[in-house]
C-alpha positions as CSV (number, residue, x, y, z in Angstrom):
1,S,91.6,103.2,104.9
2,A,92.8,101.1,102.4
3,L,89.1,99.0,103.0
4,D,87.6,101.7,102.3
5,S,88.6,102.9,99.2
6,L,87.7,99.6,97.4
7,P,84.2,99.4,95.6
8,G,80.6,99.1,97.4
9,V,82.7,99.3,100.7
10,H,82.2,101.7,102.9
11,C,84.9,101.6,106.4
12,R,85.7,104.2,109.0
13,P,88.9,104.2,110.1
14,S,89.6,101.9,113.2
15,D,92.2,104.4,115.2
16,G,94.8,102.6,116.2
17,A,91.9,99.4,116.8
18,L,93.1,96.0,115.5
19,Y,89.2,95.3,114.3
20,A,87.2,96.7,111.4
21,F,84.3,96.5,110.5
22,P,83.7,97.5,107.2
23,R,80.1,97.5,105.4
24,I,80.0,96.0,101.3
25,D,77.3,96.6,99.4
26,L,76.7,93.1,97.4
27,P,75.7,93.1,94.3
28,D,71.9,91.7,94.1
29,K,72.8,88.9,91.9
30,F,75.1,87.5,94.2
31,V,73.0,88.4,97.2
32,K,70.2,86.2,94.9
33,E,72.6,83.3,94.3
34,A,73.6,82.7,98.1
35,E,70.1,83.1,99.0
36,K,69.2,80.3,97.2
37,D,72.0,78.1,98.6
38,G,70.9,79.0,101.6
39,M,73.8,81.2,103.3
40,P,74.2,84.3,103.9
41,A,75.5,86.6,101.1
42,D,78.5,88.0,103.3
43,E,79.2,84.3,104.7
44,V,79.7,83.3,101.2
45,Y,81.6,86.5,100.4
46,C,84.4,85.8,103.0
47,L,84.5,82.2,102.2
48,K,85.3,83.2,98.6
49,L,87.8,86.2,99.6
50,L,89.5,82.7,102.1
51,S,89.5,79.9,99.2
52,A,91.2,83.1,97.0
53,T,93.4,85.3,99.2
54,G,94.3,82.5,102.0
55,V,93.2,85.8,104.6
56,V,90.6,85.3,106.9
57,V,88.1,87.3,107.5
58,V,84.2,86.6,109.6
59,P,81.2,87.2,108.1
60,G,78.7,90.0,110.1
61,S,76.1,88.2,110.0
62,G,77.4,86.7,112.8
63,F,77.4,90.3,114.4
64,G,73.5,90.9,115.0
65,Q,74.2,93.5,111.1
66,V,70.8,95.9,110.3
67,D,69.0,92.9,107.8
68,G,69.7,94.1,104.0
69,T,73.2,95.4,105.6
70,W,76.5,93.1,104.9
71,H,79.9,93.2,106.5
72,F,82.3,92.0,107.5
73,R,85.0,91.6,110.9
74,T,88.4,91.7,110.3
75,T,91.1,92.0,113.1
76,F,94.9,93.4,111.3
77,L,97.5,91.2,113.2
78,P,100.2,90.8,110.0
79,P,103.1,91.9,110.5
80,E,103.3,96.1,109.6
81,E,105.6,95.1,106.5
82,K,103.0,92.4,105.0
83,V,100.1,94.9,105.6
84,D,100.4,96.4,102.3
85,G,100.8,92.6,100.5
86,V,97.5,91.7,102.5
87,M,95.5,94.1,101.1
88,E,97.2,94.2,97.6
89,R,95.8,90.3,97.5
90,I,92.3,91.3,99.3
91,T,91.7,94.4,96.2
92,K,92.1,92.0,93.4
93,F,90.3,89.2,94.8
94,H,87.2,92.1,95.6
95,N,87.9,94.0,92.3
96,A,87.0,90.5,90.6
97,F,84.5,89.6,92.2
98,M,82.5,92.8,91.9
99,E,83.3,92.9,88.3
100,E,82.2,89.0,87.9
101,Y,79.2,89.7,89.5
102,A,77.8,93.1,88.6
């Protein structure tokens, strides 16, 4: 999976399902910043992703994830010929995000 190839992202193959639920290892610096603002870190990550790329994902904190872990849920709906472009935008955002908060 392209998501699984991103640093700090762990995603099981979706085996033809429309949904994926990757776990993200968010940097401590970012988690503390989100907590200071009173928001779950995965929610802030998802909002930043949306703002930077136009890609909508849903924070895992709404799905009862284990405390201290971070996830997002995504649905793959773009036409097949556009999936690579979507993944390029996610990859560019995620790599810059990880570098900023490293």
